[in-house]
C-alpha positions in Angstrom: 84.2 111.5 136.0 85.9 113.9 133.5 87.0 110.9 131.5 83.5 109.6 131.2 82.2 113.0 130.0 85.0 113.1 127.4 84.2 109.6 126.2 80.5 110.5 125.8 81.4 113.7 123.9 83.8 111.8 121.6 81.1 109.2 121.0 78.6 111.9 120.1 80.9 113.7 117.7 81.9 110.4 116.1 78.2 109.6 115.6 77.7 113.0 114.0 80.6 112.4 111.6 79.2 109.0 110.6 75.8 110.6 110.1 77.3 113.1 107.6 79.0 110.2 105.9 75.8 108.1 105.6 73.8 111.1 104.5 76.3 111.6 101.7 75.6 108.1 100.6 72.0 107.3 101.4 70.0 110.4 100.5 67.6 109.8 97.6 69.3 112.4 95.3 72.8 110.7 95.8 72.1 107.0 96.4 75.7 105.8 95.6 77.7 104.1 98.3 81.2 104.5 97.0 82.1 107.2 99.6 81.9 104.5 102.3 85.4 103.4 101.3 86.7 106.4 103.4 85.9 104.3 106.4 89.1 102.3 105.6 91.1 105.5 105.9 89.4 106.2 109.3 90.3 102.8 110.6 94.0 102.8 109.4 94.8 106.4 110.4 95.8 105.7 114.0 97.9 102.6 113.2 101.2 104.5 112.4 100.8 106.4 115.7 100.4 103.2 117.6 103.4 101.6 115.9 105.6 104.6 116.5 104.5 104.9 120.1 105.3 101.3 120.8 108.7 101.5 119.0 109.8 104.8 120.6 108.4 104.1 124.1 111.9 103.9 125.8 113.3 106.9 124.1 113.2 110.3 125.8 114.1 112.2 122.7 111.7 114.9 121.6 111.8 113.7 118.1 112.7 110.5 116.4 112.8 109.2 112.9 110.1 106.6 113.7 107.7 109.2 115.1 108.3 111.5 112.1 107.7 108.7 109.7 104.5 107.9 111.5 103.4 111.6 111.2 104.2 111.4 107.5 102.1 108.3 106.9 99.2 109.6 109.0 99.2 112.8 107.0 99.1 110.8 103.8 96.2 108.8 105.0 94.2 111.8 106.1 94.9 113.7 102.8 93.8 110.6 100.9 90.6 110.4 102.9 89.8 114.0 101.9 91.0 113.5 98.3 89.0 110.3 97.6 85.5 111.9 97.6 86.8 114.9 95.6 88.1 112.5 92.9 84.8 110.6 92.9 82.9 113.8 92.4 85.3 115.1 89.7 84.8 111.9 87.6 81.0 112.1 88.2 80.7 108.9 90.2 79.1 110.9 93.0 77.4 114.3 93.1 79.1 117.4 94.6 76.6 117.6 97.4 77.4 114.1 98.5 81.1 115.0 98.3 80.5 118.0 100.6 78.7 115.8 103.1 81.5 113.2 103.1 84.1 115.9 103.5 82.2 117.3 106.5 81.9 113.8 108.0 85.7 113.3 107.4 86.5 116.6 109.2 84.3 115.6 112.2 85.6 112.1 112.4 89.3 113.0 112.2 88.8 115.7 114.8 87.2 113.1 117.0 90.2 110.8 116.5 92.5 113.6 117.4 90.4 114.4 120.4 90.6 110.8 121.5 94.4 110.9 121.4 94.5 114.3 123.2 92.2 113.1 126.0 93.3 109.5 126.4 96.8 109.6 125.1 98.4 110.9 128.2 100.3 108.6 130.5 98.3 109.4 133.7 96.3 107.0 135.7 93.2 107.4 133.5 94.1 106.5 130.0 92.7 104.9 126.9 94.4 101.6 127.8 91.7 100.7 130.3 89.0 100.8 127.7 
């Protein structure tokens, strides 16, 4: 039952993050949908972790080059997701208020992704693989 509560909490926090992102795009004062491109960063951010987990599954080492490279790529993706709305606001494509809402949405969504891996990333009998 604890896994179901965690799944509901993660769903709720993901919905809040997406709400911030949509408010940054759809409010009448802002009305520009360029910040929605950060959704690409949200989708591709877990991919390096999945590849590294699959490639280093048999290894018992605490650190491996593949895992470190995955951390590097994931960090680059997350930093790019936070930098993209700032650059859009800096060149006056979007307003700074929209940038703030998108940055808040990014923070909530990336914390939700991290929470997903912390809750369902363990190798016990209740894992993310059954979803």
